[in-house]
KOLLUMTI-731850 format. One record per residue (C-alpha): residue number from 1; x, y, z. Coordinates in steps of 0.1 Angstrom, whole numbers. Layout:
<recs>
 kolpa    c1    c2    c3
   NUM     X     Y     Z
...
</recs>
This chain:
<recs>
 kolpa    c1    c2    c3
     1     1    -1    -1
     2    11    34    -8
     3     9    63    13
     4     0    95    -7
     5    15   128     7
     6    -1   162    -4
     7    20   194    -8
     8    -8   216   -11
     9   -17   240    14
    10   -52   230    32
    11   -80   250    20
    12   -97   274    41
    13  -135   284    42
    14  -145   315    56
    15  -169   310    88
    16  -190   339   102
    17  -212   328   141
    18  -221   347   172
    19  -203   334   201
    20  -210   347   232
    21  -225   372   221
    22  -196   385   200
    23  -199   381   160
    24  -167   363   153
    25  -156   356   114
    26  -127   330   111
    27  -112   310    82
    28  -115   269    92
    29  -106   239    74
    30  -139   220    64
    31  -130   193    87
    32  -122   216   120
    33  -148   204   143
    34  -164   232   168
    35  -149   221   196
    36  -117   226   179
    37  -125   258   166
    38  -133   266   204
    39  -106   260   225
    40   -77   262   197
    41   -89   289   173
    42  -106   312   197
    43   -92   301   233
    44  -122   294   251
    45  -111   262   268
    46  -139   261   291
    47  -155   235   262
    48  -133   207   272
    49  -120   178   249
    50  -132   145   264
    51  -138   115   241
    52  -141   131   210
    53  -177   110   198
    54  -202   128   216
    55  -204   102   240
    56  -195   121   276
    57  -210   153   271
    58  -178   174   284
    59  -177   194   251
    60  -217   203   252
    61  -224   238   239
    62  -255   256   226
    63  -263   260   195
    64  -291   284   189
    65  -297   275   226
    66  -298   241   219
    67  -273   215   237
    68  -252   199   211
    69  -220   179   214
    70  -188   204   200
    71  -166   175   191
    72  -187   159   163
    73  -202   194   150
    74  -184   205   119
    75  -178   239   121
    76  -188   254    92
    77  -217   237    99
    78  -228   266   123
    79  -226   291    99
    80  -245   322   112
    81  -259   303   141
    82  -254   318   178
    83  -229   294   200
    84  -229   300   237
    85  -199   287   255
    86  -192   284   296
    87  -177   315   296
    88  -204   336   284
    89  -226   320   313
    90  -216   346   341
    91  -225   382   342
    92  -193   399   344
    93  -183   389   383
    94  -213   375   389
    95  -223   339   387
    96  -252   326   369
    97  -274   309   392
    98  -266   275   380
    99  -230   287   384
   100  -239   298   418
   101  -262   266   429
   102  -232   246   421
   103  -202   261   438
   104  -228   264   469
   105  -239   226   469
   106  -208   210   458
   107  -217   202   426
   108  -186   200   408
   109  -158   177   418
   110  -132   174   392
   111  -148   203   374
   112  -145   183   341
   113  -176   178   329
   114  -190   209   346
   115  -195   230   317
   116  -212   204   296
   117  -238   198   324
   118  -243   238   332
   119  -253   241   293
   120  -277   210   292
   121  -295   223   320
   122  -291   259   309
   123  -312   249   277
   124  -333   225   301
   125  -344   255   322
   126  -345   277   294
   127  -375   253   277
   128  -394   243   312
   129  -383   268   343
   130  -395   244   371
   131  -389   206   359
   132  -391   178   381
   133  -360   155   388
   134  -369   133   364
   135  -366   159   338
   136  -337   168   350
   137  -321   139   348
   138  -333   129   310
   139  -317   167   299
   140  -287   159   318
   141  -283   119   302
   142  -261   130   276
   143  -234   144   302
   144  -215   117   319
   145  -198   124   356
   146  -173   104   373
   147  -167   119   404
   148  -200   128   420
   149  -229   104   417
   150  -251   131   402
   151  -272   137   436
   152  -255   172   437
   153  -260   182   403
   154  -296   175   401
   155  -300   191   437
   156  -279   220   420
   157  -304   227   390
   158  -332   224   414
   159  -319   250   435
   160  -312   270   407
   161  -347   266   392
   162  -361   278   421
   163  -339   308   422
   164  -345   318   390
   165  -381   317   396
   166  -383   333   426
   167  -364   360   407
   168  -385   361   374
   169  -357   356   354
   170  -346   335   326
   171  -321   313   324
</recs>
């Protein structure tokens, strides 16, 4: 078998999207994933690189408000879309109620899965501000955690939902 080596430069294509409220225009390879774009091109390392096959959820971001696995989403497929990462969750120095609840209730241990869980929970609360515990479990089922056993994560999402509802805020 003979290996084919090309000296041709890789073709880059223009991509425009909104990341955490900022319009971004970049040149990307057609094979670049959204995860690679966010982490390595834009420096948004809160989006974690875990399994690289869509199983663990560590790379979860919101694409037009819906959770997606950035590791299996081609960057060029998000042309014109709005992408929200964990870096855009807080309001300046003030933590989002989900982040606050995770800190107060000890829902994050090693923290590797936390950004993906937070964004999946944010999407859930945007759709259902007062979810039942089973609905939270279902919404977070694509996010694996090896440290917490999930109980504190579920408690934190419930706590954040109550806090958001009592303040009349949107997630």
